VMD Tcl script that draws the C-alpha trace (Angstrom):
set ca {
  {0.00 0.00 0.00}
  {1.34 3.42 -0.94}
  {1.98 5.82 1.91}
  {0.17 9.05 1.00}
  {0.89 12.08 3.13}
  {-2.03 14.09 4.45}
  {-0.87 17.26 2.64}
  {-0.52 15.44 -0.69}
  {-3.95 13.88 -0.29}
  {-5.61 17.29 0.13}
  {-3.57 18.82 -2.66}
  {-4.77 16.09 -5.04}
  {-8.33 16.42 -3.74}
  {-8.53 20.22 -3.99}
  {-6.71 20.68 -7.28}
  {-7.29 18.99 -10.57}
  {-3.79 19.66 -11.84}
  {-4.74 18.71 -15.38}
  {-5.58 22.37 -16.04}
  {-6.88 25.35 -14.09}
  {-7.59 29.06 -14.40}
  {-7.06 31.77 -11.79}
  {-8.34 35.35 -12.01}
  {-6.99 38.12 -9.77}
  {-6.55 41.92 -10.05}
  {-7.02 42.25 -13.84}
  {-4.86 39.16 -14.44}
  {-5.90 35.76 -15.72}
  {-3.56 32.78 -15.33}
  {-4.14 29.57 -17.32}
  {-2.18 26.43 -16.44}
  {-1.67 23.60 -18.90}
  {-3.18 25.04 -22.07}
  {-2.54 23.18 -25.31}
  {-2.78 25.80 -28.04}
  {-3.36 29.51 -28.62}
  {-6.22 29.76 -31.15}
  {-6.92 33.51 -31.28}
  {-5.22 36.61 -29.93}
  {-6.18 40.27 -30.07}
  {-6.80 43.07 -27.55}
  {-10.48 42.14 -27.13}
  {-10.50 38.34 -27.32}
  {-8.15 35.47 -26.56}
  {-9.09 31.84 -27.22}
  {-7.07 28.99 -25.73}
  {-7.50 25.26 -26.32}
  {-7.36 23.10 -23.20}
  {-7.48 19.33 -23.13}
  {-11.28 19.03 -22.84}
  {-12.56 22.45 -23.93}
  {-11.81 25.94 -25.17}
  {-11.54 29.03 -22.98}
  {-12.73 32.29 -24.51}
  {-11.51 35.41 -22.68}
  {-13.19 38.69 -23.62}
  {-12.12 42.08 -22.40}
  {-10.38 45.33 -23.15}
  {-6.68 45.98 -23.63}
  {-5.80 42.28 -23.19}
  {-2.08 41.62 -23.32}
  {0.14 38.61 -22.78}
  {2.38 39.26 -19.78}
  {4.04 35.83 -19.64}
  {3.84 32.71 -21.75}
  {5.52 29.32 -21.49}
  {4.73 25.94 -23.05}
  {2.31 25.22 -20.18}
  {1.26 28.57 -18.73}
  {-0.31 31.77 -19.93}
  {-0.67 35.06 -18.02}
  {-3.01 37.68 -19.47}
  {-3.37 41.23 -18.17}
  {-6.18 43.66 -19.00}
  {-9.78 44.46 -18.17}
  {-11.36 41.01 -18.16}
  {-15.08 41.26 -18.90}
  {-16.04 37.64 -19.55}
  {-14.60 34.13 -19.44}
  {-16.47 31.39 -21.33}
  {-15.92 27.65 -21.59}
  {-16.84 25.93 -24.84}
  {-17.26 22.15 -24.58}
  {-18.44 21.58 -28.14}
  {-16.47 19.09 -30.17}
  {-14.51 20.40 -33.12}
}
mol new
graphics top color blue
foreach p $ca { graphics top sphere $p radius 0.5 }
foreach p [lrange $ca 0 end-1] q [lrange $ca 1 end] { graphics top cylinder $p $q radius 0.2 }
display resetview
C-alpha cells in the first residue's frame, strides 16, 4: 500500500492539476493550455485538453507565456468555456 501524506492527499483532492484558471486583479492565469487559437486586444481563445476558454475584455495583453502557462493582463469582462467538439 502506498503511503500518501495528508498534505498530498488534500492537494490532489482540492486541485485537478490537469488544467486550471485563476483570475486576480485584472490578471488571468491559465495552467496547462494546449494551443493559442486567437489573440487580439479584445478576445483570446485557448485550447485546453477538454474544452476551449474564450476570454473577452479590453486591452488584453500577454504578460508571460511558457509551453504550459499563460498570463493575461487587462480588463477582463467575460470568461467562457466551450465544450463543443470540433
